[in-house]
N, CA, C and O of each residue as an XYZ file, in Angstrom:
532
protein
N     -34.407    129.537    -68.780
C     -35.233    130.560    -68.165
C     -34.535    131.040    -66.894
O     -34.065    130.240    -66.085
N     -34.480    132.341    -66.741
C     -33.817    132.929    -65.575
C     -34.857    133.441    -64.594
O     -36.053    133.468    -64.887
N     -34.379    133.847    -63.420
C     -35.271    134.441    -62.412
C     -35.881    135.734    -62.930
O     -37.027    136.058    -62.617
N     -35.123    136.461    -63.713
C     -35.654    137.694    -64.293
C     -36.844    137.386    -65.191
O     -37.856    138.086    -65.163
N     -36.710    136.327    -65.989
C     -37.826    135.923    -66.853
C     -39.058    135.579    -66.022
O     -40.175    135.964    -66.369
N     -38.854    134.864    -64.940
C     -39.975    134.486    -64.070
C     -40.615    135.705    -63.413
O     -41.832    135.753    -63.237
N     -39.797    136.685    -63.053
C     -40.335    137.896    -62.431
C     -41.096    138.770    -63.435
O     -41.968    139.554    -63.059
N     -40.752    138.621    -64.708
C     -41.443    139.406    -65.730
C     -42.877    138.927    -65.940
O     -43.734    139.706    -66.359
N     -43.141    137.676    -65.659
C     -44.476    137.117    -65.892
C     -45.563    137.897    -65.142
O     -46.531    138.327    -65.768
N     -45.437    138.096    -63.811
C     -46.506    138.850    -63.148
C     -46.560    140.316    -63.566
O     -47.634    140.917    -63.578
N     -45.412    140.893    -63.908
C     -45.400    142.298    -64.331
C     -46.126    142.445    -65.671
O     -46.993    143.308    -65.811
N     -45.782    141.616    -66.649
C     -46.439    141.668    -67.953
C     -47.918    141.326    -67.823
O     -48.759    141.956    -68.463
N     -48.242    140.331    -66.997
C     -49.636    139.941    -66.811
C     -50.432    141.069    -66.165
O     -51.540    141.377    -66.602
N     -49.878    141.677    -65.140
C     -50.558    142.784    -64.466
C     -50.757    143.972    -65.389
O     -51.841    144.553    -65.438
N     -49.710    144.334    -66.120
C     -49.814    145.458    -67.056
C     -50.825    145.135    -68.156
O     -51.620    145.991    -68.544
N     -50.795    143.913    -68.652
C     -51.745    143.509    -69.686
C     -53.181    143.523    -69.190
O     -54.080    143.990    -69.888
N     -53.396    143.014    -67.989
C     -54.751    143.000    -67.414
C     -55.268    144.420    -67.203
O     -56.431    144.710    -67.484
N     -54.409    145.296    -66.713
C     -54.801    146.687    -66.516
C     -55.144    147.339    -67.854
O     -56.153    148.034    -67.973
N     -54.300    147.111    -68.858
C     -54.564    147.676    -70.180
C     -55.876    147.137    -70.739
O     -56.679    147.904    -71.270
N     -56.103    145.834    -70.630
C     -57.352    145.256    -71.144
C     -58.565    145.841    -70.434
O     -59.583    146.119    -71.068
N     -58.461    146.030    -69.124
C     -59.581    146.635    -68.391
C     -59.855    148.046    -68.908
O     -61.003    148.415    -69.158
N     -58.793    148.824    -69.064
C     -58.953    150.208    -69.551
C     -59.550    150.216    -70.958
O     -60.472    150.982    -71.241
N     -59.019    149.360    -71.841
C     -59.521    149.317    -73.214
C     -60.982    148.896    -73.266
O     -61.762    149.466    -74.029
N     -61.359    147.908    -72.467
C     -62.742    147.458    -72.489
C     -63.680    148.512    -71.885
O     -64.827    148.649    -72.312
N     -63.188    149.246    -70.899
C     -63.989    150.343    -70.351
C     -64.189    151.424    -71.420
O     -65.300    151.918    -71.614
N     -63.098    151.786    -72.109
C     -63.210    152.777    -73.181
C     -64.131    152.284    -74.291
O     -64.906    153.058    -74.852
N     -64.044    150.997    -74.606
C     -64.921    150.422    -75.617
C     -66.378    150.541    -75.196
O     -67.245    150.824    -76.023
N     -66.648    150.329    -73.924
C     -68.033    150.413    -73.450
C     -68.582    151.829    -73.605
O     -69.792    152.020    -73.726
N     -67.692    152.816    -73.601
C     -68.131    154.200    -73.795
C     -68.433    154.500    -75.259
O     -69.110    155.481    -75.566
N     -67.933    153.658    -76.165
C     -68.131    153.905    -77.594
C     -69.448    153.333    -78.110
O     -69.820    153.602    -79.252
N     -70.157    152.560    -77.307
C     -71.431    152.002    -77.752
C     -72.564    152.951    -77.370
O     -72.402    153.833    -76.527
N     -73.701    152.749    -78.005
C     -74.854    153.614    -77.745
C     -75.669    153.141    -76.547
O     -76.723    153.697    -76.239
N     -75.173    152.122    -75.887
C     -75.822    151.588    -74.696
C     -74.746    151.465    -73.625
O     -73.567    151.668    -73.917
N     -75.119    151.140    -72.407
C     -74.169    151.022    -71.310
C     -73.852    149.540    -71.100
O     -74.634    148.801    -70.502
N     -72.677    149.122    -71.609
C     -72.303    147.709    -71.597
C     -72.482    147.063    -70.224
O     -73.157    146.042    -70.097
N     -71.887    147.651    -69.220
C     -71.879    147.014    -67.905
C     -73.285    146.930    -67.315
O     -73.631    145.931    -66.685
N     -74.086    147.955    -67.511
C     -75.466    147.917    -67.023
C     -76.266    146.862    -67.775
O     -77.027    146.103    -67.175
N     -76.089    146.819    -69.097
C     -76.802    145.829    -69.910
C     -76.419    144.405    -69.506
O     -77.284    143.536    -69.395
N     -75.127    144.170    -69.288
C     -74.693    142.826    -68.871
C     -75.251    142.493    -67.490
O     -75.686    141.368    -67.244
N     -75.234    143.467    -66.602
C     -75.767    143.257    -65.255
C     -77.260    142.927    -65.316
O     -77.763    142.141    -64.513
N     -77.967    143.539    -66.282
C     -79.405    143.293    -66.448
C     -79.692    142.012    -67.229
O     -80.853    141.661    -67.438
N     -78.630    141.304    -67.665
C     -78.812    140.014    -68.313
C     -78.872    140.029    -69.831
O     -79.340    139.065    -70.437
N     -78.407    141.102    -70.455
C     -78.426    141.160    -71.917
C     -77.293    140.289    -72.462
O     -76.127    140.685    -72.449
N     -77.654    139.107    -72.938
C     -76.683    138.130    -73.434
C     -75.954    138.665    -74.670
O     -74.756    138.430    -74.826
N     -76.656    139.373    -75.539
C     -76.029    139.893    -76.755
C     -74.883    140.845    -76.418
O     -73.815    140.775    -77.026
N     -75.102    141.723    -75.463
C     -74.040    142.652    -75.051
C     -72.871    141.872    -74.465
O     -71.713    142.183    -74.745
N     -73.167    140.868    -73.659
C     -72.109    140.052    -73.060
C     -71.317    139.298    -74.127
O     -70.094    139.198    -74.032
N     -72.003    138.769    -75.139
C     -71.330    138.033    -76.218
C     -70.378    138.957    -76.963
O     -69.221    138.601    -77.186
N     -70.842    140.125    -77.348
C     -69.986    141.073    -78.051
C     -68.806    141.473    -77.184
O     -67.675    141.530    -77.666
N     -69.055    141.750    -75.915
C     -68.007    142.171    -74.985
C     -66.935    141.085    -74.849
O     -65.740    141.375    -74.893
N     -67.369    139.844    -74.684
C     -66.422    138.736    -74.514
C     -65.604    138.518    -75.786
O     -64.397    138.281    -75.721
N     -66.261    138.598    -76.939
C     -65.530    138.426    -78.195
C     -64.521    139.548    -78.402
O     -63.404    139.309    -78.862
N     -64.917    140.774    -78.059
C     -63.988    141.916    -78.172
C     -62.829    141.750    -77.196
O     -61.680    142.015    -77.550
N     -63.115    141.317    -75.984
C     -62.055    141.084    -74.997
C     -61.086    140.015    -75.490
O     -59.871    140.172    -75.369
N     -61.615    138.938    -76.041
C     -60.763    137.884    -76.588
C     -59.890    138.394    -77.729
O     -58.714    138.043    -77.824
N     -60.469    139.221    -78.590
C     -59.706    139.792    -79.705
C     -58.581    140.682    -79.183
O     -57.448    140.599    -79.656
N     -58.894    141.528    -78.213
C     -57.867    142.419    -77.647
C     -56.789    141.622    -76.925
O     -55.607    141.955    -77.013
N     -57.184    140.581    -76.217
C     -56.204    139.749    -75.511
C     -55.292    139.042    -76.507
O     -54.094    138.901    -76.264
N     -55.857    138.597    -77.627
C     -55.046    137.949    -78.661
C     -54.023    138.924    -79.244
O     -52.860    138.570    -79.440
N     -54.461    140.144    -79.519
C     -53.542    141.162    -80.031
C     -52.445    141.436    -79.014
O     -51.269    141.509    -79.371
N     -52.823    141.589    -77.751
C     -51.836    141.866    -76.705
C     -50.854    140.704    -76.573
O     -49.648    140.920    -76.453
N     -51.363    139.478    -76.595
C     -50.477    138.313    -76.490
C     -49.509    138.253    -77.664
O     -48.329    137.953    -77.482
N     -49.997    138.534    -78.854
C     -49.124    138.531    -80.033
C     -48.076    139.624    -79.948
O     -46.914    139.410    -80.296
N     -48.489    140.800    -79.483
C     -47.528    141.905    -79.393
C     -46.508    141.666    -78.284
O     -45.351    142.065    -78.415
N     -46.917    141.030    -77.210
C     -45.966    140.687    -76.141
C     -44.927    139.703    -76.672
O     -43.742    139.808    -76.360
N     -45.382    138.749    -77.475
C     -44.473    137.761    -78.038
C     -43.439    138.361    -78.978
O     -42.349    137.810    -79.137
N     -43.771    139.483    -79.600
C     -42.862    140.110    -80.552
C     -42.082    141.280    -79.967
O     -41.045    141.663    -80.508
N     -42.566    141.849    -78.873
C     -41.962    143.065    -78.329
C     -40.751    142.757    -77.458
O     -40.680    141.727    -76.788
N     -39.827    143.665    -77.493
C     -38.667    143.575    -76.610
C     -38.977    144.257    -75.287
O     -38.553    143.794    -74.228
N     -39.705    145.341    -75.350
C     -40.032    146.129    -74.171
C     -41.544    146.152    -73.961
O     -42.314    146.077    -74.918
N     -41.953    146.255    -72.718
C     -43.369    146.256    -72.384
C     -44.099    147.406    -73.061
O     -45.205    147.217    -73.567
N     -43.506    148.585    -73.082
C     -44.187    149.740    -73.663
C     -44.510    149.509    -75.136
O     -45.517    150.014    -75.633
N     -43.656    148.742    -75.851
C     -43.935    148.447    -77.258
C     -45.224    147.636    -77.387
O     -46.080    147.934    -78.220
N     -45.343    146.635    -76.572
C     -46.530    145.777    -76.615
C     -47.782    146.571    -76.250
O     -48.831    146.389    -76.867
N     -47.680    147.436    -75.267
C     -48.828    148.219    -74.833
C     -49.243    149.224    -75.903
O     -50.434    149.436    -76.129
N     -48.262    149.844    -76.562
C     -48.569    150.799    -77.632
C     -49.206    150.080    -78.816
O     -50.182    150.568    -79.386
N     -48.661    148.926    -79.187
C     -49.248    148.144    -80.286
C     -50.694    147.796    -79.960
O     -51.565    147.896    -80.824
N     -50.952    147.395    -78.737
C     -52.310    147.038    -78.326
C     -53.238    148.244    -78.379
O     -54.385    148.126    -78.811
N     -52.756    149.391    -77.948
C     -53.560    150.611    -77.963
C     -53.889    151.030    -79.400
O     -55.037    151.351    -79.706
N     -52.888    151.026    -80.274
C     -53.108    151.377    -81.681
C     -54.080    150.380    -82.322
O     -54.947    150.769    -83.104
N     -53.933    149.117    -81.992
C     -54.830    148.085    -82.523
C     -56.257    148.309    -82.050
O     -57.203    148.130    -82.818
N     -56.419    148.700    -80.789
C     -57.741    148.979    -80.235
C     -58.411    150.104    -81.025
O     -59.577    149.997    -81.407
N     -57.673    151.169    -81.261
C     -58.215    152.303    -82.014
C     -58.568    151.871    -83.437
O     -59.608    152.252    -83.973
N     -57.688    151.071    -84.041
C     -57.952    150.557    -85.387
C     -59.240    149.741    -85.421
O     -60.056    149.896    -86.329
N     -59.417    148.872    -84.428
C     -60.636    148.052    -84.384
C     -61.886    148.901    -84.162
O     -62.947    148.591    -84.703
N     -61.769    149.966    -83.373
C     -62.916    150.872    -83.191
C     -63.311    151.505    -84.522
O     -64.494    151.613    -84.845
N     -62.305    151.921    -85.288
C     -62.574    152.536    -86.587
C     -63.190    151.520    -87.544
O     -64.158    151.829    -88.238
N     -62.632    150.308    -87.585
C     -63.171    149.260    -88.453
C     -64.618    148.952    -88.080
O     -65.478    148.817    -88.951
N     -64.880    148.843    -86.772
C     -66.249    148.556    -86.336
C     -67.192    149.689    -86.740
O     -68.313    149.428    -87.176
N     -66.760    150.929    -86.602
C     -67.599    152.064    -86.984
C     -67.916    152.033    -88.480
O     -69.050    152.291    -88.884
N     -66.918    151.719    -89.291
C     -67.127    151.626    -90.740
C     -68.125    150.516    -91.058
O     -69.031    150.703    -91.871
N     -67.957    149.359    -90.413
C     -68.883    148.249    -90.668
C     -70.284    148.543    -90.156
O     -71.262    148.087    -90.748
N     -70.401    149.293    -89.073
C     -71.736    149.694    -88.609
C     -72.436    150.481    -89.701
O     -73.615    150.259    -89.980
N     -71.703    151.408    -90.322
C     -72.275    152.239    -91.386
C     -72.640    151.377    -92.592
O     -73.728    151.511    -93.152
N     -71.723    150.492    -92.988
C     -71.970    149.635    -94.153
C     -73.168    148.717    -93.913
O     -74.049    148.613    -94.767
N     -73.206    148.053    -92.762
C     -74.325    147.151    -92.465
C     -75.637    147.926    -92.418
O     -76.669    147.433    -92.875
N     -75.600    149.127    -91.873
C     -76.812    149.932    -91.806
C     -77.285    150.374    -93.179
O     -78.478    150.319    -93.479
N     -76.339    150.817    -94.022
C     -76.694    151.353    -95.331
C     -77.092    150.262    -96.320
O     -78.071    150.412    -97.051
N     -76.340    149.174    -96.344
C     -76.577    148.148    -97.366
C     -77.621    147.126    -96.924
O     -78.512    146.774    -97.698
N     -77.517    146.654    -95.698
C     -78.394    145.560    -95.251
C     -79.501    146.017    -94.314
O     -80.375    145.226    -93.960
N     -79.477    147.277    -93.908
C     -80.488    147.754    -92.968
C     -80.324    147.179    -91.571
O     -81.269    147.171    -90.783
N     -79.119    146.696    -91.263
C     -78.841    146.109    -89.947
C     -78.156    147.157    -89.075
O     -77.048    147.602    -89.374
N     -78.819    147.536    -88.010
C     -78.262    148.485    -87.049
C     -77.645    147.684    -85.904
O     -78.339    147.288    -84.967
N     -76.332    147.449    -85.992
C     -75.679    146.560    -85.025
C     -75.894    147.003    -83.583
O     -76.300    146.195    -82.747
N     -75.630    148.274    -83.277
C     -75.787    148.735    -81.891
C     -77.212    148.558    -81.389
O     -77.430    148.092    -80.270
N     -78.170    148.927    -82.213
C     -79.578    148.810    -81.810
C     -79.938    147.345    -81.572
O     -80.576    147.009    -80.574
N     -79.524    146.478    -82.493
C     -79.828    145.057    -82.358
C     -79.189    144.436    -81.127
O     -79.815    143.640    -80.426
N     -77.940    144.804    -80.870
C     -77.256    144.276    -79.679
C     -77.954    144.769    -78.420
O     -78.165    144.004    -77.479
N     -78.308    146.041    -78.407
C     -79.014    146.607    -77.259
C     -80.353    145.902    -77.036
O     -80.795    145.742    -75.898
N     -80.989    145.486    -78.122
C     -82.272    144.784    -78.024
C     -82.100    143.307    -77.661
O     -83.085    142.596    -77.461
N     -80.849    142.849    -77.578
C     -80.600    141.481    -77.167
C     -80.484    140.479    -78.297
O     -80.561    139.273    -78.061
N     -80.301    140.950    -79.516
C     -80.180    140.057    -80.673
C     -78.755    139.497    -80.714
O     -77.809    140.194    -81.079
N     -78.626    138.244    -80.337
C     -77.311    137.610    -80.233
C     -76.636    137.528    -81.600
O     -75.414    137.651    -81.682
N     -77.390    137.327    -82.660
C     -76.814    137.277    -84.004
C     -76.070    138.559    -84.346
O     -74.999    138.518    -84.950
N     -76.636    139.692    -83.961
C     -75.969    140.973    -84.202
C     -74.666    141.053    -83.403
O     -73.656    141.560    -83.889
N     -74.707    140.550    -82.183
C     -73.507    140.550    -81.338
C     -72.429    139.660    -81.944
O     -71.244    139.992    -81.897
N     -72.842    138.523    -82.514
C     -71.878    137.629    -83.151
C     -71.243    138.290    -84.370
O     -70.048    138.117    -84.613
N     -72.020    139.039    -85.131
C     -71.458    139.765    -86.275
C     -70.427    140.784    -85.777
O     -69.304    140.827    -86.279
N     -70.807    141.598    -84.794
C     -69.893    142.622    -84.277
C     -68.649    141.987    -83.663
O     -67.533    142.448    -83.900
N     -68.839    140.944    -82.886
C     -67.701    140.275    -82.264
C     -66.792    139.620    -83.280
O     -65.572    139.616    -83.116
N     -67.384    139.061    -84.340
C     -66.586    138.435    -85.391
C     -65.716    139.450    -86.110
O     -64.598    139.135    -86.519
N     -66.222    140.665    -86.265
C     -65.411    141.725    -86.868
C     -64.148    141.963    -86.041
O     -63.062    142.151    -86.590
N     -64.302    141.953    -84.713
C     -63.154    142.164    -83.830
C     -62.168    141.003    -83.912
O     -60.954    141.207    -83.950
N     -62.697    139.799    -83.938
C     -61.808    138.627    -84.019
C     -61.062    138.623    -85.352
O     -59.854    138.386    -85.386
N     -61.775    138.884    -86.450
C     -61.120    138.937    -87.767
C     -60.067    140.037    -87.777
O     -58.955    139.837    -88.267
N     -60.417    141.185    -87.240
C     -59.454    142.288    -87.172
C     -58.236    141.929    -86.340
O     -57.109    142.265    -86.703
N     -58.461    141.245    -85.222
C     -57.350    140.841    -84.352
C     -56.421    139.874    -85.069
O     -55.201    139.982    -84.955
N     -56.988    138.937    -85.802
C     -56.171    137.980    -86.545
C     -55.317    138.685    -87.598
O     -54.145    138.356    -87.782
N     -55.914    139.648    -88.278
C     -55.173    140.407    -89.294
C     -54.095    141.266    -88.644
O     -52.947    141.270    -89.089
N     -54.466    141.994    -87.589
C     -53.506    142.866    -86.908
C     -52.342    142.066    -86.330
O     -51.189    142.484    -86.429
N     -52.639    140.931    -85.735
C     -51.578    140.125    -85.112
C     -50.613    139.532    -86.136
O     -49.486    139.171    -85.796
N     -51.055    139.435    -87.381
C     -50.178    138.888    -88.407
C     -49.212    139.926    -88.970
O     -48.269    139.582    -89.683
N     -49.448    141.187    -88.653
C     -48.597    142.269    -89.189
C     -47.283    142.309    -88.435
O     -46.428    143.144    -88.730
């Protein structure tokens, strides 16, 4: 390990943290409720989904950092993965609503932790699949 390698650690960590913050903020805009307000008001279901999504995004970013030569590659992979997960979640929202009558956003907003676990699990499963590519 060289000094350059050691200096890259805070740069990659800072860039990754900034990207994760931006992605999670954008994700909060994609829900039918206000994530940060709901969490501040004590909605555990919203917090569970948010934490699971954050973990999924962090896993994707960590995997892409491990494979990337340049920082921009890892950041682009993470961004594309984020968009992919948004699309997958939207498709599953429609499927769950149509087939099972489960409205994930409504249930999470109402504080149903089970709904949050379903939504969060979709992100984790997606992250595992994306990271294997």
